[in-house]
C-alpha positions as CSV (number, residue, x, y, z in Angstrom):
1,M,0.3,-0.1,0.2
2,R,1.5,3.5,-1.1
3,L,-0.6,6.7,-0.3
4,V,0.8,10.4,-1.4
5,F,-1.1,13.1,-0.2
6,S,-0.9,16.9,-1.5
7,S,-2.7,19.7,0.6
8,I,-5.7,21.7,-0.3
9,V,-6.1,25.4,0.7
10,I,-9.3,25.8,2.0
11,A,-10.0,29.0,4.2
12,G,-13.5,30.5,5.0
13,L,-14.0,34.7,4.9
14,S,-15.4,37.3,6.8
15,M,-16.1,40.9,5.8
16,S,-17.2,44.1,7.3
17,A,-20.7,45.2,6.9
18,C,-22.2,48.3,4.5
19,N,-24.9,50.3,3.9
20,T,-28.4,48.7,4.5
21,M,-30.0,48.6,0.7
22,S,-32.7,51.1,-0.3
23,K,-36.4,51.0,-0.3
24,A,-36.2,50.0,-3.8
25,Q,-34.3,47.4,-3.1
26,D,-35.8,45.6,-0.4
27,E,-39.3,46.0,-2.7
28,N,-37.6,44.2,-5.3
29,K,-35.9,41.7,-2.9
30,S,-39.5,41.0,-1.4
31,S,-40.8,40.3,-4.9
32,V,-37.8,38.2,-5.9
33,Q,-38.9,35.8,-3.0
34,D,-42.3,35.5,-3.6
35,T,-41.1,34.1,-7.6
36,G,-39.2,31.6,-6.0
37,W,-36.0,34.0,-6.3
38,V,-32.9,34.1,-3.5
39,D,-30.4,36.3,-3.1
40,L,-26.9,35.7,-3.3
41,F,-25.3,38.9,-2.3
42,N,-27.2,40.5,1.0
43,G,-25.2,43.8,0.5
44,K,-24.2,43.9,3.7
45,D,-21.2,41.0,3.6
46,L,-20.2,37.9,2.0
47,S,-22.2,35.5,4.0
48,G,-22.7,32.5,1.8
49,W,-19.4,33.0,-0.6
50,T,-15.9,31.7,0.1
51,S,-12.5,31.3,-2.1
52,L,-9.4,30.1,-2.1
53,V,-6.3,32.6,-2.2
54,D,-6.7,36.2,-1.2
55,L,-10.5,36.9,0.5
56,D,-9.3,40.5,1.6
57,A,-9.4,41.0,-2.0
58,W,-13.3,40.9,-2.0
59,G,-15.2,43.4,0.0
60,V,-18.8,45.4,0.1
61,V,-18.7,49.5,-0.6
62,N,-22.1,50.8,-0.8
63,G,-23.9,47.9,-0.8
64,E,-22.0,46.5,-3.5
65,L,-19.3,43.2,-4.1
66,V,-16.2,44.6,-5.1
67,T,-12.6,43.7,-5.8
68,L,-10.8,45.9,-3.1
69,K,-7.5,44.6,-4.8
70,P,-7.8,43.9,-8.2
71,G,-5.8,40.9,-9.4
72,K,-5.2,39.3,-5.7
73,G,-9.0,37.8,-5.4
74,W,-8.7,35.3,-8.9
75,W,-11.9,33.7,-8.2
76,I,-15.1,33.9,-5.6
77,R,-18.0,31.2,-5.5
78,T,-20.4,30.6,-3.7
79,E,-20.7,27.6,-0.4
80,K,-23.7,26.2,-2.5
81,M,-23.4,24.2,-5.8
82,Y,-26.4,24.3,-8.6
83,R,-27.0,22.0,-11.1
84,D,-29.6,23.8,-12.9
85,F,-31.5,27.3,-12.5
86,E,-31.9,30.9,-13.2
87,L,-29.5,33.3,-12.3
88,M,-29.3,37.3,-12.4
89,L,-27.0,40.2,-11.3
90,D,-25.7,43.7,-12.5
91,F,-21.8,44.3,-13.0
92,W,-19.8,47.3,-13.5
93,L,-17.7,47.5,-16.5
94,P,-14.4,49.8,-16.3
95,Q,-12.5,50.6,-19.2
96,G,-10.7,47.3,-20.9
97,G,-12.4,45.6,-17.7
98,N,-12.2,41.6,-18.0
99,S,-14.0,39.3,-15.5
100,G,-16.4,36.5,-15.8
101,V,-19.3,34.7,-14.2
102,G,-18.2,31.1,-13.6
103,I,-21.2,28.1,-13.8
104,R,-20.8,24.7,-12.3
105,G,-17.6,24.7,-11.9
106,S,-15.5,22.9,-8.7
107,S,-13.9,24.0,-5.4
108,N,-11.0,23.4,-7.5
109,G,-9.2,24.5,-10.6
110,D,-9.9,27.1,-12.7
111,P,-13.8,27.5,-12.4
112,A,-13.5,28.8,-16.6
113,F,-12.9,25.2,-17.1
114,T,-13.6,22.9,-14.6
115,G,-17.0,24.5,-15.0
116,F,-17.3,27.0,-17.8
117,E,-17.4,30.6,-17.9
118,V,-19.9,33.8,-19.8
119,Q,-17.3,36.5,-20.1
120,I,-17.2,40.2,-18.7
121,L,-15.3,41.8,-21.2
122,D,-14.8,45.9,-22.6
123,T,-15.7,44.7,-26.3
124,Q,-18.7,46.9,-26.8
125,G,-18.6,48.1,-30.5
126,Q,-16.7,45.1,-31.5
127,K,-17.9,42.1,-33.5
128,P,-19.0,38.4,-31.2
129,R,-16.9,35.8,-30.8
130,N,-16.4,33.2,-28.1
131,N,-14.4,35.1,-25.9
132,T,-15.9,38.5,-25.9
133,C,-18.9,40.1,-23.5
134,G,-21.4,37.9,-23.6
135,S,-20.4,34.8,-25.1
136,V,-19.7,31.2,-23.2
137,Y,-15.8,31.7,-23.2
138,T,-13.6,29.8,-26.0
139,A,-16.8,27.3,-26.6
140,I,-19.6,29.6,-27.7
141,A,-20.1,32.8,-29.3
142,A,-22.9,35.3,-28.2
143,S,-25.2,36.5,-31.6
144,K,-24.9,40.1,-30.8
145,M,-22.8,42.7,-29.1
146,A,-24.9,43.6,-26.1
147,V,-22.2,45.2,-23.7
148,N,-22.9,48.7,-22.8
149,P,-19.9,51.2,-22.8
150,A,-17.1,50.8,-19.9
151,G,-18.1,52.9,-17.2
152,Q,-21.6,51.7,-16.9
153,W,-24.3,49.1,-15.6
154,N,-24.8,45.7,-17.1
155,T,-27.5,43.6,-16.3
156,Y,-27.0,39.6,-17.0
157,H,-29.7,37.5,-16.7
158,I,-27.9,33.6,-17.4
159,R,-30.4,30.1,-17.4
160,V,-28.9,26.6,-17.3
161,V,-31.2,23.4,-17.4
162,G,-29.4,20.1,-18.4
163,D,-27.2,20.4,-21.4
164,R,-29.0,23.9,-23.1
165,I,-28.0,27.7,-21.8
166,D,-29.7,31.2,-22.7
167,V,-27.5,34.4,-21.8
168,T,-29.8,37.4,-21.7
169,L,-27.2,41.2,-21.6
170,N,-29.1,43.9,-20.9
171,S,-32.4,43.0,-22.0
172,I,-31.3,41.4,-25.3
173,K,-31.0,37.6,-26.0
174,V,-27.3,36.7,-26.8
175,I,-27.8,33.1,-26.4
176,E,-30.3,31.2,-27.3
177,N,-31.5,27.5,-25.9
178,E,-27.4,26.8,-27.3
179,K,-26.6,23.3,-26.3
180,L,-23.2,22.2,-23.9
181,D,-22.0,20.3,-26.3
182,E,-18.7,19.2,-28.0
183,R,-17.5,23.0,-28.7
184,G,-14.8,24.3,-26.1
185,Y,-10.9,24.3,-25.7
186,F,-8.2,25.2,-22.7
187,R,-6.6,28.3,-23.5
188,S,-5.7,27.3,-26.9
189,P,-7.9,25.8,-30.0
190,D,-5.5,23.0,-30.1
191,V,-6.6,21.8,-26.5
192,K,-9.6,20.5,-26.9
193,L,-11.7,20.5,-23.8
194,P,-15.7,20.0,-24.9
195,L,-18.5,21.6,-22.9
196,N,-19.9,18.0,-22.2
197,A,-17.2,16.9,-20.8
198,R,-16.7,18.8,-17.6
199,A,-18.5,19.4,-14.9
200,T,-22.3,18.8,-14.8
201,T,-22.9,20.6,-11.6
202,G,-20.9,23.4,-9.0
203,Y,-20.5,26.7,-8.0
204,I,-21.4,29.9,-9.2
205,S,-18.0,32.2,-9.2
206,L,-17.1,35.8,-10.0
207,Q,-13.7,36.8,-11.2
208,D,-10.9,39.2,-10.4
209,H,-8.7,39.3,-13.6
210,G,-7.0,42.6,-12.6
211,H,-9.2,44.6,-12.8
212,P,-11.8,47.1,-10.4
213,F,-15.3,45.7,-10.8
214,R,-18.3,46.0,-9.1
215,F,-21.0,43.9,-8.6
216,R,-24.9,43.9,-7.4
217,N,-28.4,41.9,-7.2
218,I,-27.2,38.9,-7.7
219,K,-29.6,37.0,-7.3
220,I,-30.9,32.9,-8.4
221,R,-33.5,30.5,-8.3
222,D,-32.3,27.4,-8.3
223,L,-34.3,25.1,-11.0
224,S,-32.7,21.8,-10.0
225,P,-34.5,18.5,-9.7
226,D,-32.4,18.0,-6.5
227,P,-31.6,21.5,-5.1
228,E,-27.9,20.7,-2.6
229,P,-29.1,20.7,0.6
230,T,-27.7,23.1,3.6
231,G,-24.8,22.1,5.6
232,M,-23.2,19.2,3.7
233,I,-19.4,18.6,4.5
234,A,-16.4,18.6,2.1
235,L,-14.7,14.9,2.8
236,I,-11.6,15.4,0.4
237,D,-9.5,17.4,3.5
238,D,-6.2,18.3,3.9
239,N,-4.0,15.6,3.5
240,L,-6.7,13.0,3.8
241,E,-5.8,12.7,7.2
242,N,-9.9,11.6,8.1
243,W,-9.6,8.8,5.4
244,F,-7.5,5.2,5.5
245,A,-6.6,3.3,2.7
246,E,-6.9,-0.9,2.3
247,D,-4.8,-3.0,0.2
248,N,-3.0,-2.0,-3.4
249,A,-4.8,1.2,-4.8
250,V,-2.3,4.1,-5.2
251,W,-4.6,7.7,-3.9
252,T,-3.3,11.1,-4.4
253,N,-4.4,14.5,-3.5
254,E,-4.1,16.5,-6.9
255,D,-5.0,19.7,-6.4
256,G,-8.0,19.1,-4.7
257,S,-9.1,16.0,-6.7
258,L,-9.4,12.7,-4.8
259,V,-7.4,10.3,-7.9
260,G,-7.0,6.9,-7.8
261,R,-4.5,4.3,-9.7
262,K,-3.0,0.8,-9.4
263,G,-6.1,-1.1,-8.1
264,P,-7.8,-3.0,-6.6
265,G,-7.9,-1.3,-3.5
266,H,-10.3,1.1,-1.4
267,L,-9.8,4.4,0.1
268,F,-12.4,4.5,3.5
269,T,-13.4,7.6,5.7
270,K,-12.5,7.3,9.3
271,S,-16.0,8.2,10.0
272,T,-19.0,6.0,10.2
273,Y,-22.2,6.9,8.8
274,T,-26.1,5.3,9.1
275,N,-28.0,7.8,7.8
276,F,-26.7,10.3,5.0
277,E,-26.6,12.4,1.9
278,M,-23.5,12.4,-0.4
279,R,-22.7,13.8,-3.4
280,A,-19.9,14.0,-5.4
281,L,-18.5,14.8,-9.2
282,V,-17.0,11.5,-10.6
283,K,-14.7,11.0,-13.6
284,V,-13.6,7.6,-15.4
285,N,-10.8,6.6,-17.8
286,N,-11.7,4.5,-21.0
287,H,-13.4,1.5,-19.4
288,G,-12.8,3.2,-15.8
289,N,-14.5,0.9,-13.0
290,S,-14.7,2.5,-9.7
291,G,-17.3,3.0,-7.0
292,M,-18.8,5.0,-4.0
293,Y,-19.2,2.0,-1.3
294,F,-21.2,3.3,2.2
295,R,-22.7,1.5,5.2
296,V,-19.1,-1.0,4.2
297,K,-16.4,-2.2,6.5
298,P,-12.9,-3.6,4.9
299,N,-12.7,-7.3,4.1
300,P,-11.1,-8.9,7.3
301,D,-9.8,-11.7,4.6
302,P,-6.9,-10.6,3.5
303,S,-6.8,-12.7,0.2
304,N,-10.0,-10.8,-0.4
305,P,-9.8,-6.7,-1.5
306,W,-13.9,-6.3,-2.0
307,P,-15.2,-4.6,0.7
308,I,-18.4,-5.6,3.1
309,G,-21.2,-3.2,2.6
310,Y,-23.4,-1.3,-0.1
311,E,-22.0,0.0,-3.4
312,A,-23.1,2.9,-5.6
313,Q,-21.4,1.9,-9.0
314,V,-19.2,3.7,-11.4
315,D,-19.0,1.9,-15.0
316,N,-20.0,3.5,-18.1
317,H,-20.0,-0.2,-19.9
318,D,-21.3,-3.0,-18.1
319,P,-24.6,-4.1,-19.1
320,K,-25.9,-5.1,-15.9
321,N,-24.3,-3.0,-13.0
322,F,-23.8,0.4,-14.6
323,T,-23.5,3.8,-13.4
324,G,-26.2,4.3,-10.7
325,V,-27.0,0.3,-9.9
326,V,-26.0,-0.6,-6.5
327,Y,-23.7,-2.7,-7.0
328,D,-25.8,-6.3,-7.7
329,K,-28.5,-5.6,-5.3
330,A,-30.7,-2.7,-6.7
331,W,-31.1,-1.2,-10.3
332,P,-33.2,1.3,-12.2
333,K,-36.5,0.8,-13.2
334,A,-36.2,3.9,-15.7
335,F,-32.8,3.2,-17.3
336,H,-31.4,-0.1,-18.5
337,K,-28.2,0.9,-19.8
338,P,-25.4,3.9,-18.4
339,I,-26.5,7.4,-18.9
340,T,-22.5,8.5,-18.0
341,R,-19.5,7.7,-20.1
342,D,-15.8,7.5,-20.0
343,G,-13.7,11.3,-20.2
344,A,-16.8,13.1,-18.8
345,W,-17.8,14.7,-15.1
346,F,-21.1,13.9,-14.0
347,D,-22.6,14.5,-10.8
348,Y,-23.3,11.3,-8.4
349,R,-26.0,11.3,-5.3
350,V,-26.2,8.9,-2.8
351,R,-28.6,9.0,-0.4
352,A,-29.7,6.2,2.5
353,E,-32.2,6.9,4.9
354,G,-33.1,3.7,7.0
355,D,-34.0,1.1,4.7
356,H,-34.7,3.3,1.8
357,I,-31.9,3.6,-0.4
358,Q,-31.5,6.1,-3.3
359,T,-29.4,7.3,-6.2
360,W,-29.3,10.3,-8.8
361,I,-27.3,10.5,-12.1
362,N,-26.6,14.2,-12.9
363,G,-30.2,14.8,-11.0
364,Q,-31.8,11.7,-12.9
365,P,-33.3,8.9,-10.4
366,M,-31.8,5.9,-10.8
367,V,-32.3,3.4,-7.7
368,D,-35.1,4.0,-5.4
369,T,-35.4,0.7,-3.6
370,R,-35.5,-1.1,-0.2
371,L,-32.4,-2.9,1.2
372,S,-31.8,-3.7,4.9
373,E,-28.5,-5.8,5.2
374,F,-26.4,-3.0,6.4
375,D,-27.1,-0.1,8.4
376,S,-24.0,1.7,9.7
377,G,-20.4,2.0,8.3
378,H,-18.0,3.6,6.4
379,L,-18.1,5.5,2.7
380,A,-15.3,4.8,0.8
381,V,-14.4,5.0,-3.0
382,Q,-12.9,1.9,-5.3
383,G,-9.6,1.9,-7.6
384,H,-10.6,-1.0,-9.5
385,H,-7.6,-2.6,-11.4
386,D,-4.0,-1.6,-12.7
387,G,-4.5,0.8,-15.6
388,N,-8.0,2.4,-14.2
389,V,-7.8,6.1,-13.0
390,I,-11.0,7.2,-11.2
391,E,-11.3,10.7,-10.1
392,Y,-13.6,12.3,-7.4
393,R,-14.4,15.7,-7.0
394,D,-16.1,18.1,-4.0
395,I,-17.2,14.8,-2.4
396,R,-19.8,16.1,0.3
397,V,-21.8,14.3,3.0
398,I,-24.4,15.9,5.1
399,K,-26.1,13.1,8.1
400,L,-29.7,12.8,8.2
401,D,-30.0,11.6,11.6
């Protein structure tokens, strides 16, 4: 057994309060709440937001979210993940200003590429391209140039549902029902990074690209079939000190992604869980195989590497035990083949409450059954065979006790 760990920087943030909202803003807030909209930014402090870099680079001034130290803040993101939603926000654009709205990004890496970015850029009067304002950065060009001249406020209305996106900028529809498909690249057109291979759920982020930016009226309407509950706890901790490994697989923490190679073998949480909900972003390589185990314990037989408990399967090719199945115990009624594919991220949700066991893939209900064989145990992830590469991001859990 060999373990190789590298740390994740995890930080919280707290900023000073500023002016109270005006009567008009209060009335608008009430209207927002009546229609299912929720404020992501309260106009007073950065409650509900976090960052992996210099937290003091962001702040609140006169009820606006601003870059206090342009070039030091990188991205600031929400504490909750969102899959399907409508998002509205105002942004003030300085001359030559560059920023962006990160969509479905993970907590590690660049949100513009772990998820995708709706571009904010001082390109008023230019021909739309896939890197100008209103476009999905390096993937989908806006149909019109609708950004106001520098020094003015602009309003975004972004809608993402499943694999479709709509973007309205200053009341002009600039992207309409475009598919998140094979378009997209990482910085250079030669390095392909298709939108349909990126994370299917993630955080809302705002970018500090080195310019003084101002944001206000940031609100969201969650349209996800399974919205993330408040209070989920991240499990990929510093040096993975709350995990233990069994058998041959090599587990590494690679810039916040948990990667397993050279199985068979498993990585277990030191904590045990009875009733819980677990969520994660998952990706396997070509013909990769893994699983998210729950209510499990290591096998006492030294010649048997497979744990004892339930396994939410990860396999994009097995005609019987494919991704979303509780291995050899329960199968979806609506799906008879995988809805996931190798080399593309998907989000997995597992819920166990008493004998009621459920799984979801990308918000699609998979297993919904009653199983009473195991009632408590560890969580674990599987490295299946040599040549297999499994990646997990943002493994999160909430106890239901």
